[in-house]
N, C-alpha and C positions, 0 to 999 in steps of 0.2 A: 839210684840215679843212672841215667844213660850218659856216659862221659866220653868225650872225644879227647884223646891224648896225643899231642903232637910234639915229638922230640927227635932230633937227628941221631941221638946216641941209642943204640939197640939195647944195651944193658939197662939203661934208665927206663926205657919203654917196658922191658920185660919185668923188672923188679916192681915198678909202679903198677903195672897191670895185675901182677900176682897179688899185691897188697890190696888194691882196690877191689879185686874180685872176692877176697876173703871178707871184705866189709859188706859184700852184697851188691856192689855196683857192677853194671855192665860197661865194659871198656872197649873202645875202638882205637887201637894204637896205629899211628901213621908216622912216617919218617920225615916229612917236610910239609911246608905251608900249602903249596898248590894241591897236594893230595888231600890235606886236611880240609881245604875249602870245598873240594869236590864231594867228599863224603858228607860234610856239613850240610850241603845243599840237598843231599839225597835222603837224609835221615833227620829225625828229631832228637836233639840232645838237650840235657838239662844243664850241662856245664862243659866248658872247654878248658883243658890244661895245656898250656903251650910254653915251650922254651922261647926265650927272647932271641938268642943268637943262633940262627940257622942259615944255611946257604940258600940263595934264591930269595924266597919270601920269608923275611924274619918275623918274629912274634909281634913286634910293634906294628908293622904294616898289616899283618893278619888281623890284629885287634882293631886297627883303624877301619879296615874294610867291614868288619862285623858290626862295629858300633856306629861309626859315622855314616858309612855309605848304605849298609843294609839295615841299620838301626835295629839289630836283633836284641831281644831282651835277655838272651842267654848270658849267664855269668861266665866271665873269662878270668882264669887264674894264671898268672904268668910266673915262669921260673927264671931266675936270674942268678948269675954267678957272683962271687965276691968282687967288690969294687965296681959293680955295675949299677949303682944306685941311681945314677942319672937316668938310665933307661927305665928303671923301675918307677921312678916318679913320673916320667913321661907316659908310661903305661896307665898309671892311675888317672892322669889327666884325660887320656883317651877313653876311660870308662871301665878299666879293669876292676874286677871285684876285689882282688887282693893279689899280693905277690909273695913268692916263697924263694928263699935262697938255697943254692946248692952248697953242700949236699943236703938233700931234702929230708927234713924231719917228718917222718910219716905220721907221728902223733899230731903235729901241727897241721899237716895236710888233711887228716881226718876231721879235725875240729873246723877247719876252713870249709870243707865240703858240707859239714853238718850245718854251719851257718848259712851257706848258700842254699841248702835245701829248705831251711826255715824261711829265708827271705823269698824264695821262689813260691812257697806256699802262701805267704802273706801277700805277695804280688798277685798271685792267682785269685785269692779271695778279694783283694782290692779291685781287680778288674771286673770280677763278677758283681760285686756290690756297685761299682761305678756303672756297669751296664744296666743293672736293675734300676738304679737311681735315675739314670738318664731316660730309661724307658718309662718309668712312672712319672718323671717330670714332664716328658713329652705328652703323656696321656692327660695329666692334670692341666698342662698348658693349653692343650687342644680343647679340653672341656671348658676352661676359663675363657678362652677366646670365643668359643661358641656361645657361652652364656653372655659375654660382653657384647657380642654382635647382636644377640637376641635383645638384650637390654637397650642397646643403641637403637635398634629398629623400633622397639616398643616406645622408646622416648620420642623419637622423631614422629611416630604415629600419634603419640599423646599430644604433642604440640601442634599437630595439624599440618606438618610439612612433609609427610611422606608422599611419595609421588601420586598414589591414587586419588588424593584429595586436592590436587592442583589441576584445575580444569581450564583456566583461561590462558590465552597465549601470553598475556602480560606477566602472569606469575610463572609460567614456564621459562620465560626469559630471565626472570629474577633467580629462579633455581639454577639455571644453566650458568649464570654469572657467579652465583654463590659457589658452585662446585669448582669452577675454574680458579677463583680467588683462593679457595681453601687449600690448594696444593702448595702455596708459597706463604709461609708464616711471616716472611719479612715484608710483605706488601700490606700497608695500612689500607683499610677499607672504610669508605664513607657510605652509609645507608641513609637515603633521604626519602621521606614520605610523611603524609599527614598523620596526626595522632590517631592511634588505633589501627594502623595498617599492619602492624606486626613486625616492627623493625628489630626488636630484641629477638623474636623468634627466628628471623633470618640470620641474625648474628650467631645465635646458637647453632643453627644449621651449618653455617660456615665452620664453626668451631668443631662440631662433631663429625662432619662429613668425611674428612680426609685422615682422621686420626686412627681409624680402624678400631682395634680392641683396646687401645690405650685410654686410660682414664686421666685426663688432664684438667687443670682448674679452669673454670670460667667465672670471672669476677666482674660484676656489673656495678657501675656507679652512676647515679643521676647527677650530672653536673649542675642542674638547676635547683636541686633540693638541699644543697649544702651551702652554708654561709660563706661569704668571700674570705672570712678570717680563717676558716677551718679546712677549706678545700685542698690547700697544699699539704697539710698534715694528713688528710685522708688519702691523697694520691701518693705521697712520698714517704709517709711515716714520720716519726719524730724520735729524737733521743730524750733521755731522762732530763726533765726540767727545762725543756726547750722553750716552754711558754707557760703562762699561768693556766693551771688546770691540766697540764700534760701528765700522762701516766708516769709514775715514778720509775717504772721499769722500761720506759720507752715503748714504742709500738711500730710494727711494720706497716707500710702503706698498702693501698690496693695494687699498685704496680708490682711491688715486691711479692705480694701474695699471689699474683697471677703469673709469676715467673714459670716458664715452661708451658704455659697455656695461653689464655686469651683475656685481655682487658677490654670490656665493653663500656665505652664512654657515651652514655645516653644524654641527649640534649646538650651536645658539646657546644652549641651556639650560645649557651648560658654561662659558659666558663669565663671567669674574670681574665682580663688581659695579662695580669701578672702571672697567673697560673699557665696561661697559654704559652708565654715565653719559656717557662721551665719545661713544659711538656714538649715543646719543639726541640729542646736540647736532648731530651730523652729519646725522641724519635730518631735524631741524627746520630747520637753517640752511644745509645743503648746502655747508659749508666745513670744512676740516680744518687742524690745525696739526701739523706733524711734531714728534716727540719732540725736545725741546731747541731748537725753532724758535719764532719769533715772527711769521713771515710767514703771512698768511691765504691759503689755497689753495682756490679754488672747485672743486667736483667735480660732475660730472653723471653720476650712477650710479643704476642700478636695483638696489634691495636685495631679495634673495630669501633668506629664512631657512628653516631646517629643523630639526626636532627629533623625537625619539622619546619625549620626556617630556610630561607634562601640565604645561604652563607655568603654568596657573592654580594648580595645587598648589604649584609652585615659588615662586610669588608669595606664597601663604599661609604658606609656611615660610621666607620671607625670603631666598631664594636668587636671585630674579629681580625686577627692577623692574616695578612695575605700569604706570607710564607708558610704559616701553619696550615692554611686552607689547601695550598698545593701539596703539602707534605702528607696530609691525611687523605687526600683525594686521589691517590695513585690507583686505587680500585674503587669505582663508584657504582652504586646500585640504587636505582630509583624505583620505589614500590608504588605502583598505581593505586589510587583510591578504590574502594570497593565499588563505587558507582561506575568506574571505568572498566571494570571486569565483571560484568553481570553474570558470566558463566559460573563464577564461584559462589554467587549468593545462595542459591538453593542447596547445593551440596554442603556448604559450610553450615547453613541453617539446620539442615537435616542432621549433620554430624553433632552440632552443639545440643540440639534438643533431644536427640537420641541418647546422648551421654547423660543429660540431666534426668530424663525419664528412667534410665537404667539405675541411677543412684537412688531413685525412689522405689526400685524393684518393679518397674512397669516397662512395657514396650510401647514405643511410639507408633501411632497408627497412621501417620502421614498428614500432609497438608491438603486441604481442599484446593481446587483450581483457583478460586477467588483469593484464597490466602497466598498462594504462590504468586499470583499477579500483583497483589499488594506488596509483597516483599520485593518483587522485581522493580516496581515503580518508585520505590523510595530512593532518595539520594544518599542515605547513610552518611551523614557528616561525621559521625563517630566511628565510621568504618567497621572493621571486623569486631572491635571491642564492643561497639554499640549493638551489633547483630547478636553477639554471644550473650550480652546482658539481657537483651530482649527475650531470647530463647529460654534462658534460665528463669526469667520472671514469668514467662508463659507457663512453664511446667509448675512453678510454685503456686500460681494463682488459678490455673485452669483445673477443672474437674474432669476433662475429657482427654482421650488419647488422640483423637483426630482434631486437628486445629484448623479453624476456618477464619475468614477475614474479620468477623465480628469479635472473635476472641483476641485477635491481634490488636484491633482498634481499642478494645477495652483495656488491654494491658498498656498500650501506648499512652492512653489518656490518664492512666492511674499513676504514672511516674513522670517526673520532670524531664522533658525531652527538648531537643533543639526545635526552633521554630519550623525548620524544614521537615523534621520527622513528624511533627504534629500535622503539618499540612499534607504530608504524604499519606498519613493515616486517615485523613478525612477526605481524600480524593474520591470522586465517584468513579469507580472502575467499571460501571455498567453502561458507559456512554456508547452510542452507536457510531461506527465508522462509516464514512460515505461509501456508497456502493461502487462508484467509478474510480476509486483510488484516492490516495492522500499524498500531498506534497509535504514530506517530513521537514525539508529544509525551510519551506515557507512557514510551516507551523512553528518551528524553532525561532525563526526571525520574529514572528508575531508575538511569541511568548516573551522574548527578550525585550521587544519594544514596549509591551504592556508593563513588564516588570520595571523598566527604566522610568516609565511614566508614573507608576505607582510610587516610586521613590524620588520623584522630581529630578531624575537624571543623575542621582548620586550612584556612581559605579561601585563603590565599596559596599554600600548597603544592598544594592541590587545583586552583587555577586554573592553576598552572604545569604540573601533570600533564595537564590537559585541553587545554592550549595556548590558553587564553583569558585575558583580563585579569580581575583581581579584581573590577572594576566590573561586567563582563559576567556573571561568576559570581553576584554578589549580585543582579543583575537577574533571572537565571533562578531562583535560590532563591526570590525573592519571587513570580515568575510561577507556579512550580509549587507554591508553598505548602509548601516543604520545611522541616521543623522543625530 
């Protein structure tokens, strides 16, 4: 070992240097603390042996500088005289490896240095193993993060919400809002849109977008598919024997299961008023009570709700709480129907049908121009879900890889579709346009007028026939001045 020996007594330095040299150690003897610090900073030492009582810089202060200020890992052995146990204890508190009393027992010194050497070897091995472990951990963590990012990208691509497949301005706005809301898990988000527009997909996009490589729970519950009697148990869980038929061991609810992640409340407009009251308390206090329980359970959940209803109308009619409406509506996203974002129809149709052909081991040959025109002229009351269903049925029933309008019409007619879809499939897409131009607004006004006449002025049936909402129809009647 390379040892620094600091003692103001020359005979002690000489005798200890001679003894340590016989044991095979290299010794640098110095008479005081300042010189000891100077030599310590210029050489590498395995151990320091220092007297406590020295003029100028004593052993306690030297130890404090080495351990507390410079945080040196070197072992320091202090030498103390009889009756100086107070300083010996103080030295141990400052980080001394051990202390020896004068007169020094050289056998005890040899054993102490041997222990120091063993601890130094163990410490060196530990540091090497720690460095190797941290290096391997960093490599594995980087690999896992890359794989998680790859899976996240693949997942977003799988559900059709990766950026290359969003073409319309309306959906770009939906994606921009989703990305903004995803950064703050404390902001409840309400997604509104007609059935089939992809409300759950947008909710999953919000959930996955900002979490990076972390895998967090996404729990979905359809509020309209659970009976009034069971929805509270589904949401909050229940204790053993809370009600007839309850699990004897109790059960955690969907809110508790989503802790740390996202709870997606689909069709929240169908939730009973009693459950709405309890949900409001959860949103405000971030704690739940299981059914039949008295223990307060804290939850850390991002709440995303979805509905195809006009919740404000539901509030007016007493079916939805106004305070809950404002609480879940901090972040609001409105998804336009597919007929309002025609730029997405052909890319989505191509994506769905290509994937369906791929599952059959075939390649999609494309749509003919008349098939594309037929897809674009439909109102798609079932929205993206209806489009996806049609594309998969086309692949199932068609024998060709190139799809024309006749193929689409035959598939449309072979399955129960909405009145609007059937009418769209039977439209004559080969009509001639006037050579001098077409007044589209006048044509729309004439279509609405004839549709109203067909349904004896009933706006609800007319709106359903045209594939638009009653509110949109009323706006267009006012716009065109239709009596």
